[in-house]
C-alpha positions in Angstrom: 0.0 0.0 0.0 3.0 2.2 -0.6 3.9 3.3 2.9 0.3 3.3 4.0 -1.8 1.3 6.3 -1.6 -2.3 5.0 0.0 -4.7 7.4 0.0 -2.3 10.4 -1.6 -3.2 13.6 -4.7 -1.1 14.1 -5.0 0.5 17.5 -8.2 2.2 18.7 -6.2 5.3 19.8 -4.9 5.9 16.3 -8.2 5.7 14.4 -9.0 8.9 12.6 -12.5 10.4 11.9 -12.1 9.8 8.1 -10.1 7.9 5.4 -10.1 8.6 1.7 -9.0 5.7 -0.5 -8.6 6.2 -4.3 -6.9 4.3 -7.1 -7.2 1.3 -9.3 -6.5 -1.4 -6.6 -9.1 -1.3 -3.9 -8.3 -4.6 -2.2 -6.0 -3.0 0.4 -8.8 -0.6 1.3 -11.2 -3.4 1.8 -8.7 -5.3 4.0 -8.2 -2.1 6.1 -12.0 -1.9 6.6 -12.1 -5.5 7.7 -9.2 -4.8 10.0 -11.0 -1.8 11.6 -14.0 -4.0 12.2 -11.9 -6.5 14.1 -9.9 -4.0 16.0 -12.9 -1.9 17.1 -15.2 -4.8 18.1 -16.3 -4.7 21.7 -14.5 -6.9 24.2 -17.5 -9.3 24.3 -17.2 -9.8 20.5 -20.1 -7.5 19.6 -19.6 -6.5 15.9 -19.4 -2.8 15.2 -21.9 -1.1 13.0 -21.1 -0.8 9.3 -23.2 1.1 6.8 -22.6 1.5 3.1 -23.7 4.4 0.9 -23.5 4.9 -2.9 -22.9 8.6 -3.8 -24.9 8.1 -7.0 -28.0 7.4 -4.8 -27.4 9.1 -1.5 -26.4 12.7 -1.2 -23.8 13.9 1.3 -26.5 15.7 3.2 -28.1 12.4 4.2 -24.8 10.7 4.8 -23.7 13.4 7.2 -27.0 13.3 9.0 -26.3 9.7 9.7 -22.8 10.4 10.8 -23.9 13.1 13.3 -26.2 10.6 15.0 -24.6 9.2 18.1 -24.1 5.4 17.9 -26.1 3.1 20.3 -24.2 2.4 23.6 -24.0 -1.4 22.9 -22.1 -0.7 19.6 -20.1 2.4 20.2 -18.0 2.4 17.0 -19.5 2.8 13.5 -18.0 2.6 10.0 -19.7 4.6 7.3 -18.3 3.5 3.9 -19.1 5.9 1.1 -18.7 4.3 -2.4 -18.0 6.6 -5.4 -17.5 5.5 -9.0 -16.1 7.4 -12.0 -18.8 9.2 -13.9 -18.0 7.2 -17.1 -19.4 4.1 -15.4 -22.7 5.8 -14.7 -23.1 8.4 -17.4 -26.6 9.5 -16.4 -25.5 10.3 -12.8 -23.7 13.4 -11.6 -20.0 13.2 -11.1 -19.5 12.3 -7.4 -16.2 14.3 -7.4 -18.0 17.5 -7.9 -19.5 19.1 -4.8 -22.0 21.9 -4.6 -21.1 24.9 -2.4 -23.6 23.7 0.2 -22.1 20.2 0.2 -18.6 21.6 0.7 -19.8 23.7 3.6 -21.7 20.8 5.1 -18.5 18.6 5.0 -16.4 21.4 6.5 -18.8 21.9 9.3 -18.9 18.2 10.1 -15.1 17.9 10.3 -14.9 20.9 12.6 -16.5 18.6 15.2 -16.8 15.0 13.9 -18.9 12.5 15.8 -16.8 10.5 18.3 -16.3 6.9 17.4 -17.7 7.3 13.9 -15.3 6.6 11.0 -16.1 7.9 7.5 -14.4 6.0 4.7 -14.6 7.1 1.1 -13.7 4.6 -1.6 -13.2 5.9 -5.1 -12.1 3.1 -7.5 -10.2 4.6 -10.4 -7.9 7.5 -11.3 -9.0 10.6 -9.5 -8.9 14.2 -10.7 -6.8 16.1 -8.2 -8.6 19.3 -9.2 -12.0 17.8 -8.3 -13.8 19.6 -5.4 -14.3 16.4 -3.4 -10.5 15.6 -3.5 -9.5 19.2 -2.8 -11.8 19.4 0.2 -10.5 16.2 1.8 -6.9 17.2 1.0 -7.5 20.5 2.8 -8.5 18.8 6.1 -5.9 18.4 8.8 -4.0 15.1 9.0 -5.6 14.6 12.4 -9.0 14.4 10.7 -8.4 12.4 7.5 -5.8 10.0 6.0 -5.7 9.9 2.2 -4.2 7.0 0.3 -3.7 6.4 -3.4 -3.8 2.6 -4.1 -1.9 1.7 -7.2 -1.8 -1.6 -9.1 1.3 -3.4 -7.8 3.9 -4.6 -10.2 7.2 -6.4 -10.3 9.2 -6.1 -7.0 6.2 -4.4 -5.2 3.9 -7.3 -6.1 6.5 -9.9 -5.1 7.0 -8.1 -1.8 3.2 -8.1 -1.2 3.1 -11.9 -1.7 6.0 -12.4 0.6 4.3 -10.3 3.4 1.1 -12.3 3.0 2.9 -15.7 3.3 5.0 -14.5 6.2 1.9 -13.6 8.1 0.9 -17.3 8.0 4.4 -18.6 8.7 5.2 -19.5 5.0 7.6 -18.4 2.3 7.9 -19.2 -1.3 10.7 -19.5 -3.9 10.8 -16.7 -6.5 10.0 -19.2 -9.2 6.8 -20.3 -7.2 5.7 -16.7 -6.9 6.3 -16.1 -10.6 4.2 -19.2 -11.5 1.4 -18.1 -9.1 1.3 -14.6 -10.6 1.4 -16.1 -14.1 -1.6 -18.2 -13.3 -3.8 -15.7 -11.4 -2.6 -12.3 -12.7 -1.8 -9.3 -10.5 -5.3 -8.7 -9.0 -4.7 -8.7 -5.2 -8.0 -10.1 -4.3 -7.6 -13.1 -6.5 -4.0 -13.5 -5.4 -5.0 -13.4 -1.8 -7.6 -16.1 -2.4 -5.0 -18.3 -4.1 -2.5 -17.8 -1.3 -5.0 -18.9 1.2 -5.6 -22.0 -0.8 -1.9 -22.9 -1.3 -1.2 -22.2 2.4 -3.9 -24.7 3.4 -2.8 -27.1 0.6 0.8 -27.5 1.7 -0.1 -28.0 5.4 2.9 -27.9 7.7 5.3 -27.3 4.9 7.1 -23.9 5.3 8.6 -23.4 1.8 6.2 -23.3 -1.1 7.8 -24.4 -4.4 6.8 -24.5 -8.0 5.7 -28.1 -7.8 3.2 -27.1 -5.1 1.7 -24.4 -7.3 1.4 -26.8 -10.2 -0.2 -29.6 -8.1 -2.7 -27.2 -6.6 -3.6 -25.9 -10.0 -4.2 -29.4 -11.4 -6.2 -30.3 -8.3 -8.4 -27.2 -8.3 -9.2 -27.9 -12.0 -10.1 -31.5 -11.2 -13.6 -32.5 -12.3 -14.3 -34.6 -9.2 -13.4 -31.6 -7.0 -16.1 -29.5 -8.7 -18.6 -32.4 -8.6 -18.2 -32.8 -4.8 -18.9 -29.1 -4.3 -21.9 -29.2 -6.6 -23.4 -32.2 -4.8 -22.9 -30.5 -1.4 -24.6 -27.4 -2.7 -27.6 -29.5 -3.7 -27.4 -31.3 -0.3 -27.4 -34.5 -2.2 -26.0 -37.0 0.4 -25.9 -40.1 -1.9 -24.1 -38.3 -4.7 -21.6 -36.6 -2.4 -20.7 -40.0 -0.8 -20.4 -41.6 -4.2 -18.0 -38.9 -5.4 -16.0 -39.1 -2.2 -15.6 -42.8 -2.6 -14.5 -42.4 -6.2 -11.9 -39.8 -5.2 -10.4 -42.2 -2.7 -10.5 -45.1 -5.3 -8.5 -42.9 -7.7 -5.9 -42.2 -5.0 -6.8 -38.6 -4.1 -4.9 -37.4 -1.0 -7.0 -36.8 2.2 -5.5 -33.2 2.5 -7.0 -32.4 -0.9 -10.4 -33.5 0.1 -10.1 -31.6 3.4 -9.1 -28.4 1.5 -12.1 -28.9 -0.8 -14.5 -29.1 2.2 -12.9 -26.2 4.1 -13.1 -23.9 1.0 -16.7 -24.9 0.4 -17.7 -24.0 4.0 -15.7 -20.8 4.0 -17.3 -19.6 0.8 -20.8 -20.1 2.4 -19.7 -18.2 5.5 -18.3 -15.4 3.5 -21.5 -15.1 1.4 -23.6 -14.9 4.6 -21.4 -12.2 6.1 -21.5 -10.1 2.9 -25.2 -10.5 2.6 -25.5 -9.1 6.2 -23.4 -6.2 5.0 -25.9 -5.6 2.2 -23.5 -6.6 -0.6 -25.2 -7.3 -3.9 -25.8 -11.1 -4.5 -24.5 -10.9 -8.1 -21.2 -9.3 -6.8 -20.9 -12.0 -4.2 -21.5 -14.8 -6.7 -19.0 -13.3 -9.1 -16.4 -13.2 -6.4 -16.9 -16.7 -5.1 -17.7 -18.4 -8.4 -15.7 -16.5 -11.0 -15.8 -19.4 -13.5 -19.7 -19.3 -13.7 -20.7 -16.2 -15.7 -23.9 -14.7 -16.9 -22.9 -15.7 -20.5 -23.8 -19.3 -19.4 -27.5 -18.3 -19.4 -29.9 -20.6 -17.5 -27.0 -22.6 -16.0 -25.7 -19.4 -14.3 -29.1 -18.5 -12.8 -29.7 -22.0 -11.7 -26.4 -22.3 -9.9 -26.8 -18.8 -8.3 -30.2 -19.8 -7.0 -28.9 -23.1 -5.7 -26.0 -21.5 -4.0 -27.9 -18.7 -2.2 -30.7 -21.1 -1.3 -28.1 -23.0 0.7 -26.6 -19.8 2.2 -30.1 -18.8 3.4 -30.9 -22.2 4.9 -27.7 -22.5 6.9 -27.2 -20.3 9.9 -23.9 -18.7 10.7 -23.8 -20.8 13.8 -24.2 -23.9 11.6 -21.3 -22.9 9.3 -18.9 -22.0 12.2 -19.7 -25.4 13.8 -19.0 -27.2 10.5 -15.7 -25.5 10.0 -14.8 -26.4 13.6 -15.8 -30.0 12.8 -13.4 -30.0 9.9 -10.6 -28.8 12.2 -11.3 -31.9 14.3 -11.1 -34.1 11.2 -7.7 -32.5 10.3 -6.5 -33.3 13.9 -7.6 -36.9 13.7 -6.0 -37.3 10.3 -2.7 -36.3 11.8 -2.9 -38.1 15.2 -5.0 -41.2 14.8 -5.3 -44.2 12.5 -9.0 -43.6 11.7 -9.6 -44.1 8.0 -9.7 -40.8 6.2 -12.8 -41.7 4.1 -14.7 -42.6 7.2 -14.0 -39.2 8.8 -15.2 -37.4 5.7 -18.3 -39.5 5.4 -19.2 -38.7 9.0 -18.7 -35.0 8.2 -20.9 -35.1 5.1 -23.7 -36.9 7.0 -23.5 -34.2 9.7 -23.4 -31.4 7.1 -26.5 -32.7 5.2 -28.8 -32.5 8.2 -28.9 -28.7 8.6 -28.4 -28.2 4.9 -31.6 -30.0 4.2 
């Protein structure tokens, strides 16, 4: 994040009234927002309030009215995320970078006495005009009120360094050739890279050094047809089909850690979708992020899979999903410490999963 906030420990005493993120790579901004949510949660685990606003639909007057409202005592901190898009993406809408004189005065008045424990975060995805009134106004505010960050697309050494930092955070490292292969496969999109790094860290287990062969094996495995088939049968809560595919995978010599990764990723995707829905994220955006290989160009298949996926997300509670992920952690421990047959452990999990899923 170029000397910015990524990777820093967030302390409540350092949180500012506002942050302004702009640029072509918004993933670090989204990570920072998630970090704020974790850092500012109450000691008893009560999540802080988060509201999102689209400047094309909600004027600054209404956003600041919300900001001036004192938060409820049981959730003292609030995050107000204001989304702005370049005018070219919404030609019929006014340019969100242009403020009227009354809007400029309203923002200035607010920052003279910002509401305690309310954080205003502006996200502008794209290159910004430095002469725009919105940018100039936030730039004119004191550094004790707002932090501005330009988020550029990472390339070359900066991108390699970002991957190294991510792996170091989970106790891993990778050879330069392995990083090259990973970037070659996924591109430089940080969100996609982060997802793949999570997969590879799980895939290699206790291994500390990730090599090219690990990247290649993971790629082959992720593309494996039976892997997709197991996920699809679980989304349909089809117990018989899931058990049949599981048996076939073991007959063909699939490794237990591959199956475990498949099931963990499946449950995590469901949990992520449930959290994003609670945050009012659009269902199409969620599906695009979690199922990038299923696009609207596929017609009826796309809509059928989307309906099937969110039907399952709606049926399962967050408590169910957290319990299932915990159950998979127990399976992982038994795989490493007992002689219990791996297939029996996974069959037991699938039986347990299908009860609440139905």
